[in-house]
OpenMM code with the backbone's topology and positions (N, CA, C; nanometers):
from openmm import Vec3, app, unit

residues = "MET GLY GLN VAL THR ILE TYR LEU GLU ASP ASP ILE GLU ASN ARG MET VAL LYS ALA ALA LYS SER ALA HIS LEU SER LYS SER LYS TRP ILE ALA LYS LEU ILE ASN GLU LYS VAL ALA ASN GLU TRP PRO GLN SER VAL ILE ASP HIS ALA GLY SER TRP LYS ASP PHE PRO ASP ILE GLU ASP LEU ARG LYS ASN SER GLY LYS ASP ALA ARG ARG GLU GLU PHE".split()
positions = [
    Vec3(11.2244, 10.3886, 9.9764),
    Vec3(11.1022, 10.3240, 9.9349),
    Vec3(11.0442, 10.4040, 9.8191),
    Vec3(11.0029, 10.3331, 9.7139),
    Vec3(10.9468, 10.3987, 9.5970),
    Vec3(10.8054, 10.4460, 9.6208),
    Vec3(10.7642, 10.5376, 9.5362),
    Vec3(10.6293, 10.5911, 9.5445),
    Vec3(10.5695, 10.5874, 9.4042),
    Vec3(10.4426, 10.5465, 9.3931),
    Vec3(10.3762, 10.5313, 9.2645),
    Vec3(10.2417, 10.6019, 9.2697),
    Vec3(10.2064, 10.6682, 9.1630),
    Vec3(10.0743, 10.7296, 9.1511),
    Vec3(9.9949, 10.6502, 9.0494),
    Vec3(9.8728, 10.6133, 9.0848),
    Vec3(9.7858, 10.5425, 8.9907),
    Vec3(9.6543, 10.6184, 8.9785),
    Vec3(9.5901, 10.6004, 8.8657),
    Vec3(9.4611, 10.6631, 8.8413),
    Vec3(9.3580, 10.5530, 8.8235),
    Vec3(9.2493, 10.5601, 8.9011),
    Vec3(9.1453, 10.4584, 8.8976),
    Vec3(9.0111, 10.5220, 8.8635),
    Vec3(8.9301, 10.4481, 8.7920),
    Vec3(8.7937, 10.4925, 8.7708),
    Vec3(8.7224, 10.4899, 8.9058),
    Vec3(8.6210, 10.5737, 8.9211),
    Vec3(8.5532, 10.5872, 9.0506),
    Vec3(8.5023, 10.4540, 9.1047),
    Vec3(8.4397, 10.3734, 9.0188),
    Vec3(8.3854, 10.2450, 9.0633),
    Vec3(8.4952, 10.1535, 9.1162),
    Vec3(8.6063, 10.1482, 9.0469),
    Vec3(8.7182, 10.0632, 9.0896),
    Vec3(8.7760, 10.1149, 9.2204),
    Vec3(8.7895, 10.2464, 9.2315),
    Vec3(8.8420, 10.3020, 9.3564),
    Vec3(8.7498, 10.2697, 9.4736),
    Vec3(8.6195, 10.2819, 9.4534),
    Vec3(8.5246, 10.2512, 9.5616),
    Vec3(8.5357, 10.1065, 9.6059),
    Vec3(8.5493, 10.0150, 9.5104),
    Vec3(8.5640, 9.8733, 9.5462),
    Vec3(8.6960, 9.8476, 9.6157),
    Vec3(8.8012, 9.9166, 9.5712),
    Vec3(8.9326, 9.9010, 9.6344),
    Vec3(8.9285, 9.9508, 9.7787),
    Vec3(8.8634, 10.0636, 9.8020),
    Vec3(8.8530, 10.1191, 9.9375),
    Vec3(8.7796, 10.0210, 10.0285),
    Vec3(8.6699, 9.9639, 9.9804),
    Vec3(8.5946, 9.8663, 10.0605),
    Vec3(8.6798, 9.7427, 10.0908),
    Vec3(8.7528, 9.6945, 9.9905),
    Vec3(8.8376, 9.5766, 10.0109),
    Vec3(8.9485, 9.6054, 10.1112),
    Vec3(9.0104, 9.7211, 10.1007),
    Vec3(9.1173, 9.7581, 10.1946),
    Vec3(9.0632, 9.7690, 10.3369),
    Vec3(8.9454, 9.8295, 10.3507),
    Vec3(8.8848, 9.8417, 10.4842),
    Vec3(8.8526, 9.7049, 10.5426),
    Vec3(8.7977, 9.6157, 10.4599),
    Vec3(8.7626, 9.4831, 10.5123),
    Vec3(8.8865, 9.4033, 10.5502),
    Vec3(9.0002, 9.4345, 10.4881),
    Vec3(9.1265, 9.3681, 10.5227),
    Vec3(9.1999, 9.4418, 10.6349),
    Vec3(9.1408, 9.5523, 10.6838),
    Vec3(9.2010, 9.6346, 10.7898),
    Vec3(9.3388, 9.6861, 10.7480),
    Vec3(9.3479, 9.7293, 10.6217),
    Vec3(9.4722, 9.7837, 10.5682),
    Vec3(9.4465, 9.9208, 10.5080),
    Vec3(9.5514, 10.0018, 10.5045),
    Vec3(9.5408, 10.1278, 10.4311),
    Vec3(9.5345, 10.0946, 10.2824),
    Vec3(9.4902, 10.1889, 10.2025),
    Vec3(9.4854, 10.1658, 10.0576),
    Vec3(9.6249, 10.1334, 10.0043),
    Vec3(9.7234, 10.2066, 10.0511),
    Vec3(9.8604, 10.1865, 10.0056),
    Vec3(9.9107, 10.0462, 10.0398),
    Vec3(9.8879, 10.0028, 10.1634),
    Vec3(9.9344, 9.8696, 10.2041),
    Vec3(9.8571, 9.7599, 10.1312),
    Vec3(9.7285, 9.7825, 10.1052),
    Vec3(9.6481, 9.6841, 10.0341),
    Vec3(9.6999, 9.6664, 9.8916),
    Vec3(9.7277, 9.7766, 9.8246),
    Vec3(9.7812, 9.7699, 9.6873),
    Vec3(9.9198, 9.7064, 9.6877),
    Vec3(10.0044, 9.7442, 9.7829),
    Vec3(10.1395, 9.6866, 9.7903),
    Vec3(10.1328, 9.5365, 9.8131),
    Vec3(10.0366, 9.4915, 9.8946),
    Vec3(10.0199, 9.3481, 9.9198),
    Vec3(9.9818, 9.2751, 9.7912),
    Vec3(9.8907, 9.3322, 9.7136),
    Vec3(9.8515, 9.2705, 9.5865),
    Vec3(9.9690, 9.2612, 9.4899),
    Vec3(10.0459, 9.3686, 9.4802),
    Vec3(10.1614, 9.3677, 9.3907),
    Vec3(10.2619, 9.2629, 9.4360),
    Vec3(10.2862, 9.2553, 9.5652),
    Vec3(10.3793, 9.1564, 9.6186),
    Vec3(10.3342, 9.0145, 9.5858),
    Vec3(10.2038, 8.9880, 9.5959),
    Vec3(10.1516, 8.8553, 9.5630),
    Vec3(10.1709, 8.8233, 9.4150),
    Vec3(10.1562, 8.9223, 9.3290),
    Vec3(10.1688, 8.9010, 9.1846),
    Vec3(10.3133, 8.8776, 9.1410),
    Vec3(10.4091, 8.9338, 9.2116),
    Vec3(10.5488, 8.9205, 9.1702),
    Vec3(10.6258, 8.8173, 9.2529),
    Vec3(10.5575, 8.7513, 9.3454),
    Vec3(10.6241, 8.6519, 9.4304),
    Vec3(10.6775, 8.5363, 9.3451),
    Vec3(10.7915, 8.4840, 9.3837),
    Vec3(10.8557, 8.3739, 9.3117),
    Vec3(10.8415, 8.2406, 9.3833),
    Vec3(10.7529, 8.2343, 9.4793),
    Vec3(10.7341, 8.1089, 9.5511),
    Vec3(10.5855, 8.0909, 9.5822),
    Vec3(10.5490, 7.9705, 9.6178),
    Vec3(10.4099, 7.9413, 9.6483),
    Vec3(10.3692, 8.0092, 9.7777),
    Vec3(10.2450, 8.0567, 9.7862),
    Vec3(10.1971, 8.1129, 9.9132),
    Vec3(10.1945, 8.0048, 10.0215),
    Vec3(10.2053, 8.0446, 10.1454),
    Vec3(10.2069, 7.9499, 10.2566),
    Vec3(10.0809, 7.8647, 10.2593),
    Vec3(9.9681, 7.9204, 10.2186),
    Vec3(9.8432, 7.8433, 10.2190),
    Vec3(9.8509, 7.7239, 10.1240),
    Vec3(9.9262, 7.7358, 10.0152),
    Vec3(9.9447, 7.6245, 9.9225),
    Vec3(10.0465, 7.5255, 9.9798),
    Vec3(10.1549, 7.5763, 10.0324),
    Vec3(10.2589, 7.4906, 10.0910),
    Vec3(10.2005, 7.4048, 10.2023),
    Vec3(10.1102, 7.4612, 10.2812),
    Vec3(10.0486, 7.3880, 10.3922),
    Vec3(9.9683, 7.2670, 10.3448),
    Vec3(9.9218, 7.2688, 10.2211),
    Vec3(9.8407, 7.1585, 10.1691),
    Vec3(9.9237, 7.0501, 10.0985),
    Vec3(10.0523, 7.0721, 10.0832),
    Vec3(10.1367, 6.9739, 10.0145),
    Vec3(10.1277, 6.8388, 10.0834),
    Vec3(10.1007, 6.7343, 10.0057),
    Vec3(10.0929, 6.5991, 10.0579),
    Vec3(9.9619, 6.5648, 10.1260),
    Vec3(9.8640, 6.6532, 10.1194),
    Vec3(9.7396, 6.6271, 10.1913),
    Vec3(9.6423, 6.5383, 10.1142),
    Vec3(9.6696, 6.5103, 9.9868),
    Vec3(9.5843, 6.4209, 9.9086),
    Vec3(9.6463, 6.2821, 9.9088),
    Vec3(9.5926, 6.1938, 9.9877),
    Vec3(9.6503, 6.0598, 10.0048),
    Vec3(9.6407, 5.9762, 9.8769),
    Vec3(9.5371, 5.9972, 9.7952),
    Vec3(9.5197, 5.9160, 9.6751),
    Vec3(9.5745, 5.9832, 9.5493),
    Vec3(9.6495, 6.0921, 9.5646),
    Vec3(9.7059, 6.1613, 9.4486),
    Vec3(9.8187, 6.0768, 9.3904),
    Vec3(9.8179, 6.0550, 9.2581),
    Vec3(9.9204, 5.9687, 9.1982),
    Vec3(10.0605, 6.0293, 9.2088),
    Vec3(10.1611, 5.9426, 9.2159),
    Vec3(10.2977, 5.9940, 9.2188),
    Vec3(10.3426, 6.0225, 9.0751),
    Vec3(10.4609, 6.0775, 9.0602),
    Vec3(10.5090, 6.1241, 8.9300),
    Vec3(10.5187, 6.0113, 8.8281),
    Vec3(10.5583, 5.8920, 8.8718),
    Vec3(10.5689, 5.7798, 8.7784),
    Vec3(10.4319, 5.7424, 8.7215),
    Vec3(10.3291, 5.7424, 8.8063),
    Vec3(10.1931, 5.7131, 8.7593),
    Vec3(10.1438, 5.8191, 8.6620),
    Vec3(10.1761, 5.9422, 8.6881),
    Vec3(10.1333, 6.0505, 8.5996),
    Vec3(10.2008, 6.0406, 8.4624),
    Vec3(10.3273, 5.9999, 8.4611),
    Vec3(10.4025, 5.9975, 8.3357),
    Vec3(10.3800, 5.8714, 8.2519),
    Vec3(10.3342, 5.7623, 8.3102),
    Vec3(10.3284, 5.6364, 8.2360),
    Vec3(10.2277, 5.6385, 8.1206),
    Vec3(10.1286, 5.7239, 8.1248),
    Vec3(10.0299, 5.7317, 8.0171),
    Vec3(10.0442, 5.8574, 7.9314),
    Vec3(10.1580, 5.9238, 7.9421),
    Vec3(10.1734, 6.0503, 7.8697),
    Vec3(10.2206, 6.0312, 7.7257),
    Vec3(10.2573, 5.9103, 7.6872),
    Vec3(10.3022, 5.8872, 7.5502),
    Vec3(10.4479, 5.9233, 7.5327),
    Vec3(10.4942, 5.9078, 7.4096),
    Vec3(10.6349, 5.9375, 7.3813),
    Vec3(10.6459, 6.0749, 7.3162),
    Vec3(10.7581, 6.1381, 7.3394),
    Vec3(10.7828, 6.2658, 7.2757),
    Vec3(10.8067, 6.2460, 7.1259),
    Vec3(10.7692, 6.3430, 7.0493),
    Vec3(10.7984, 6.3401, 6.9059),
    Vec3(10.9470, 6.3641, 6.8855),
    Vec3(11.0011, 6.3042, 6.7809),
    Vec3(11.1426, 6.3240, 6.7516),
    Vec3(11.1665, 6.4666, 6.7062),
    Vec3(11.2699, 6.5274, 6.7547),
    Vec3(11.3025, 6.6652, 6.7180),
    Vec3(11.3676, 6.6684, 6.5807),
    Vec3(11.3429, 6.7791, 6.5131),
    Vec3(11.4076, 6.7983, 6.3842),
    Vec3(11.5549, 6.8274, 6.4038),
    Vec3(11.6339, 6.7782, 6.3121),
    Vec3(11.7781, 6.8072, 6.3181),
    Vec3(11.8054, 6.9281, 6.2318),
    Vec3(11.8923, 7.0142, 6.2808),
    Vec3(11.9244, 7.1359, 6.2051),
    Vec3(12.0594, 7.1279, 6.1437),
] * unit.nanometer
topology = app.Topology()
chain = topology.addChain("A")
for resn in residues:
    res = topology.addResidue(resn, chain)
    for name in ("N", "CA", "C"):
        topology.addAtom(name, app.Element.getBySymbol(name[0]), res)
């Protein structure tokens, strides 16, 4: 497991400590959780759980029908 040293201004460190405590996590685990969220390659479960929950949301064909035509590409 890797180890990283970071330097924080006092105000930022104080806010980080409060946030970690409110999440019932150590500072290290709180920071690791944030990094993991930033580098994740998939949607969080909270977003996945909402998929399909908007009954009146238009389908892909409705969304595309008013998008216009693409401009012709230049030939090289």
